[in-house]
N, C-alpha and C positions, 0 to 999 in steps of 0.2 A: 504494500500500500504506500503510495506517495502522497504526502501532505505538504502543500505549499502555501506560503503566506507572501503574497506580492505586496510590497510596501514602498512608501515614499514618506520621508520624515515630515513633509509639508502638510500631511493630513492628520488632524487631531484624532480622527477615527482610527488611523493606523496606530497611534499611541494607545488608544483604548484597547484595541485588539491585542497589541503586544503585551499589555498588562494582564489580559484575561487568558491568553494562550497557555501560560504555564499550568494553570489549574486544569485546563482541558487535557494537557499532556499527562498530568498526574492521574486523572480519572480514566483515561483511555490507554495509557501505556504506550502512546505513539508520539513521536517527535515531529514538529513542523520544520520544513526547510524554508529559510528566509530568502526571498528572491528580490534583490534591489531593482527597482524600475523607476523611470522618470515620469511622474504624474503629468507634467506639462507636455511631454511627448505623447502620452496616451490621449490626453485631451485633444491635442492637435490632430492626431491620426483618426480620432473617432468623432470629431466635431462636438465634443462634450465641453461643458463649462462648469466652473466652480458653483456650488450651491448658492452662494450669495448673489451671483449673477444670474444663474438659471432660474432661481425661485424668488429673487429679490422683489419682483413686482407682483407676487401673488399674495394677496391679503391673508394673513394668519399663518402662512406656510413656514416662514423662518422662525416665528414665535414657537410654533409646534416643534420644529427641529431643536430649538434650544431646550424646550421642556423635555423632549426625549433624551437629550444629552444629560440633563440634570438627573433624570431617572436612572440612566445607565451608570453614571458616576456614583450615585447613592447605592444602587444595588450591588456594585462591585467594590465599594469602599475606596474609590480612587481619589482620595481627598487631597493628594499633592498636585493634582492637575490645575493648571491655570492657563488661560488663553494667552498665547504669545503676543505681547504688545507690538512686536515688529511684523506681525502677520500682514500680508503674505510674505513669506521668506523664500527667496530663490534657492531651491534645494539642489541645484546642479552640483555644487561643490561637495556637499555632504553625501549625496548619492554616489558620486564617483568615489568618495572616501569609503563608502560602504562596500563597493566592489573591490577596492584595494584591500580593505580589511578582510573581505571574504577570501581573496586570493592569498593573503598573508596568514590566514588561519585565526584572525582576531574578530570575526564578525559579531559573535554574541556580546562581547565586552564593548565593542564599538556601538552597536545598536542601543544597548542599555544607556551608554553615556550620552549619545546624541538625543535619544528620546527624552532623557531627563533634562538636558540643557534646553531643548526646544519647548517642552510642554510642562515642565515643572519650574525651571529657573528663568524662563523667558529670554534666553540669549538670542542675539542676532547671528545665527549660525551661517549666514551667507557671507559674513565678514571673515576672511582667512585668518586674521590675527585672533579674533574672538574664538573661532572654531579651533584653532591650534591650541590656544590656552585652555579651552574647555577639555580637549582631548588629553592634554598634559595632566590636568587635574584628575582625570579618570585613570591615570596610569598608562596611557598610550603615548606613543611618540607623535605628537601633533605635527611637528615639522615634516616628518617622514610621510605621514598620511597626506598632508597637503601637497607635498611634492609628487606623490604617487598619483594624484588626481590628474596630472598632465601626461601620464603614460598612455601610449596608444592602445595597449591591451586593455587598460581600465576603461578608457572611453568607449572602445568597441564593445566590450562586454556589457556595459550599461545600455548602449544603443540596441544591441542584439536582444537583451532581456526585455526591453521595452517593446520592440517590434514583435517579439514572440508572444508577449502578453496580449497584445492587440489581436494577433492571429488566432489566439486561443479563445478570444471572446471578451477580454477585459476592456472596460471602458472607464474605470475609476479605481480608487483605492479606499479601503482595503479590499483586495480580491483574494479568495481562497480556492484551492483546488484539492479535492479528495479524489485521487486518481484523475479521471477526466471530467469529473463533475465540478462545475464552477459555481461559486457563491460570492455575492457581492455585499459588502456592508457589515458593520460590526454587529448588527442585529440578526445576522444569519449564523452567528457562531453556535447557537443552540442546534441549528440544522446541520452545521458542519460536524458537531460532536455526534449527533445522531447517525450521520452517514458513516463516520469513522467506526462507530460501534456496530453498525449494520454490516459493513464490509468485514470487520474483524470477526464477527460471529459467523458470517458466511464462509470465511476461510477455515 
């Protein structure tokens, strides 16, 4: 069984999913593979738009989205979350950094660090100096990671991941795959867990 979490740090819902996934892994005994993609690239390829733009003119829609988010935070006890005051943050730098961390074997530690600095500490993570200092504080080599974001293999891997995500049906973040089954949005995590258990039982 392959379990994949397609993520971009620019999505608060990716943060929420990241915080909930460990409990799902404990309950199911299965681990997720984290796949770095570029949300802006997915939006461009699918003609999608951020919720604030897509739904901004719909009366009551964004208010309900905020209510749903508050419920999710309360249900899962995600009390450290705060909306990043620098939003929207251009995530090209940190997503390339995620690919570099993946290739270097440091992705879990890197993801934890960037998620925390983005959605708990409110850092401007598209600033190379800020990002480098944040990574250093997390015990990573910030200067090395920032330098690696300019490597051709890193750039190509992120582009390929993004194109592959669209080819497989992704149009936004967070996206999950259980085998070939696709799920979108943090609120499908219960369905994702049910599918994991179904496949596990069938095997």
